N, C-alpha and C positions, 0 to 999 in steps of 0.2 A: 595463644589461647587465654581466655579469661578464667581466673581461679575464683574460688569462693563457692557459696556465700560465706560471709563472716559475721559472727555476732558483734553487736555494737561494742561490747566490752573488749573484744579482741582488737577491733579497729582502733579503739582509744589507746590501747597499749602500743600498737604499731605506730600510731601518730604521735605518741608522747603527749596526749591530751587528756583532759578530765571531762567527765560527763556533766551535762547541764540540760536545762530545758525539760521537755517531756521525754526523758531518756530511759528506756527499758534496756538494761545491759544484755538481755537475752535475744532481743529482736535481731533478725538476720537481714543483711543487705547484700545485694548481688552485683552492684556495679557503681561506678562513679559517673556523674553527669553534670553539665552546667546548670546553674540555678534556674535559668529560663526554660529548660526542657526536662529537668529532673522530675522523677515520680516518687511514690512512697517507698520503693525499695532501693533508691539511689542515695549515695552520699555526694554532696556538693561542697563548695567552699566559698568563702568571701575573704578577699585580701585587699580590696580597694573600695573606698567609700563611694566611689562613682556608681557602684553596682548595688547600693543599699536598696533602691526600689525593687531590684530583682529578688533580693533576699526577702523583702516584705511580702512579695506576691508569689514566692516559690512554693511548689508542691513537693519539694525534696523531703524525703523522710528524715534525713539527717544532714547537718551542715557543720563544717569545720570553720570556726569563727573566733576572732579575738574576743576575750571577755568584755572589752569595752563596747563592743557592738552587738552583744548577745540580745539586748533589749529590742532590737529591730526584727528579730526572727518571729515567725508565726508561733503562736502558743503551742500548737500541736507538733512542732518540729523538734526532734532530738538534736542536741548540740554537742559537738566535740570542741571544747574550749582550749585554745592553743595560743601562746604568745607569738608563734610563727606559723600562721595558717597555711601559707603557701608551701613551706617545707613539710608540714604535716600532711597536706594533700598529696604531695609528691610521694611520700612514704606509703600512704594508703593506695594511691593509684598503682604503685609498683607491686603492692601485694595482690591487687586484682589482675595485673598484667605483668607477670614475671618474665624475665628474659627466657627465651626457649632454651631447653637443654641441648647442649652440643652432642651430636652423635659422632663418635670418633671414627676416623677412616680417611682414606685417600681416594678421591674419585678416579675412575678409570682414565679420564682425559687429562688429569692433572699430571705434572711432571715434577718429580722430587729427585734431586741429585743424590747419588749413592752416598755422598759424604755429608749430606745434611742430616740433622738430628731433629726428630719430632718428639715432643714430650707426650706422656700418657694422656689419652683422652682428647687429643687434638684432631681437628678435622681440616682437610684441604679439599676445597670444592672444585667443581669442573673447570678445566682450562687454566687453573692456577699453576704457577711455576715457582719452585723453590731452588735457589742456586747452591753452588758448591760451598760447603762449610757453614751454611746457615744453621742457626740454632734456634728452634722454636720451642717455647716452654709448654707446660702441661695445660690442658683444657683451653687451648687457643682455637680460634676459628680463622681460617684463611679463605676469604671469599672468592667467588668465581672470577677467573681471569686476573686475579691479583698476581703481581710479580714481586718475589722476595729475592733480592740480589745476593750475590756471593758474600759470605761472611756476616750477613746481618744477624743480629741477636734480638730475640723477642721474649719478653718475660711471660710468666704464667697468667692465664686468664685474659689474654689480650685478644681483641676482635679486630681483624683487618678486613674492611669492607670490599665489595666487588670493585675490580678495576683499579685498585690502589697499586702504586709502585714504590718500593722501599729499597734504597741502596745506601751504602756508606752510613749506616745508622745503628744505634743501640736503642731499642724500644723497651720501656719498663713493663711492669706487671699491671694488669687490669686497665690497660689503655684501650680506648675505642677510637678507631680510625674509620670514618664514614666513606662511602664510595667516592672514588676519584681522587683521594688524597695522594699527593706526590711528596715524598720525603727523600732528601739526599741527592737531588740533582745539583749540578754545579751552580755556584753562586754567580752573580752578575759582576764579574771582575775582569777588567781589561785595561791595558794602557792605551790611551788615545794617541793616534799618530796619523797625520794626513796621508801617509803612504799606506796605511792599513792598520786598523786597531789590532793590538796584540793581546790575545786572551791569556790571562794569568791562571795557571793551574790551581784548582781548588783542592786542597789537600786535607782539610778537616772532615769532621763527621757531623751528624745530627744526633744529639742525645735527647730523647724524650723520656722524662722521668715517670714514676708510677702515677696511676689514676688520672691521666690526662685524657681529655676528649678533644679530638680534632675533626671538625665537621667537613662536609662534602666539598670537594674541589679546592681545598687549601693546598698551598705549596710551602714547603720548608726547605730552604737551600742548605747544602752542606757548607761548613766553614771554609774560609780560604786557607787558614792555618789552624787557629783555635776553633773549637767546636761551636756549632749553633746549639743552644740549649733551650728546651721548654720545661719549665719547672713543674714539680709534682702538683697534681690537683688542678692544673689550669684547664680552662674551658675555652675553646676557640670555635667561633661560628663559621659559617660557610664562606668560601672565597676570600680567605685572608692570605696575604703573602708575607712571609717571614724571610728576610734576606740573610745572607751569610754573616756569621759571627754574632748574630743577635742572641741575647740572653734574656729569657723571660723568667721571672721569679715564680715563687709558689703561689697557687691559688688565684692567678690572674684570670680575668674575664675579658675576652676580646670579641667584639661583635663583627658582623659581616662586612666584607669589603675593606677592612683595614689594611694598610700597607706599612710595614716597619722596615726602614732602610738599614743597610749594613752596619754592624757594630754598635747598634743602639741597645741599651740595657734597661729593662723594666724591673723594678723591685718587686717585692711580694705584694699580692692582693691589689694590683693595679687594675682599674676598670677602664676600658676603652670602648666608646660607642661607635656606631657604624660609620664607615667611610672616613674615619680619621686617618691622617697620614703623618709619619714621623720622618724628619731628616735623619741622616746618618750620624753615628758617633755621639749620640745623646745619652744622658742618664736621667731616667724617670724614677723618682723616689717612691718608696713603698706607700701604698694606700692612695696614690694619686688617682683622680678621676678626670678623664678626657672626654669632652662632649662630642656629639656626632658632627662629622665633616670638619673637624678642627685640623689645622695644620700646625704641627708642633715643630718649631725651629730651634728651640733652646732647651737646655736642661730644665727639668721640672722638680720642684721641691717635694719632699714627702707630704702626702695628704693634701696636696694642692688640688683645686678644682678649676679646670680651664675650659675655655670655649672659644671658637672663632679661628680665623686665619689672618695674621699669625695668632696662635693660641695665647690667651691672656686670662687673668683671673675672672671667674664667672660673674662676680658683681660688677666688675669694670665692663665686661662685655655687654651686660644688660643695660647698664647706664648709657653706654654709647648707642645702643639700639634705640633707647627711649629718646635720646637727644636727636638722633637722625629723624625719628618720627615727628618730633616737635618742629624741627627745621623744615621737614617736608610739608607740614600743615601750614606753616607761615608762608612758604613759597607758593603754595596753591591758593592762598587767601582764605582757607577754610577755618 
């Protein structure tokens, strides 16, 4: 449900912004909206110069904008001046659309083992199953048809979406797992043999630290011996596969359809764009950025920016693309 309305002064405080333009601190706003469709009671934002024409023609009553771009706003528009407009917008939007309050209880069709422990204020929804010895913290939500395996531990304030399965794992506090996430299934480990491949027992766990988001239909395999680890504050998009023994550092951002092979380690604040793939047993330094559809076959230095398959420095990648285009034009006679 939408909250509000909020006075402009209150929104500025929430956003960490200062008032500018035609700003009356007492005027109330009741929603957020895009620049192209916002009206006088809406708050919008601009974070990309590409949309300056939308700002110039917008009917939004207020806009969150960087001070350098404030001069493009209509004179009658109130401004919330921020050095990080997108972050400020996120805070304002969360104020209007807060997370729904969890109503504690266990649905009749849910199954909770007698030895499991549920913290105060936790809810277990219809069809969910909680196994023997599982420990679920306070104010958690276990979604419909989710399966929490034996001995799993979940920290306070964590949300497990519908149809998730969690086994052999420790989940931190304030973690969000979207529908269909699979955590703790055996890793892809076997000894190849013409007579029949021999599967190697996977004996480790998955450790998901605090404040992690793992989006829909991701898979995180348990370790073969050492644990698979997802570091605090990391954000993982839909349909990402994290193999056994992978270690992901703090604050990493991993976009959709990325695959990370076994025993690869990502440092802190690594950014990986969509559909990139990593060979196994690699070390990716902190702060590295990997472009979309890249194939990473070697270790990556800290703060490196790579693109392509095999992945190589960004400037080199674009020089090669430009060279190929010139050769193509020569070959076609154009």
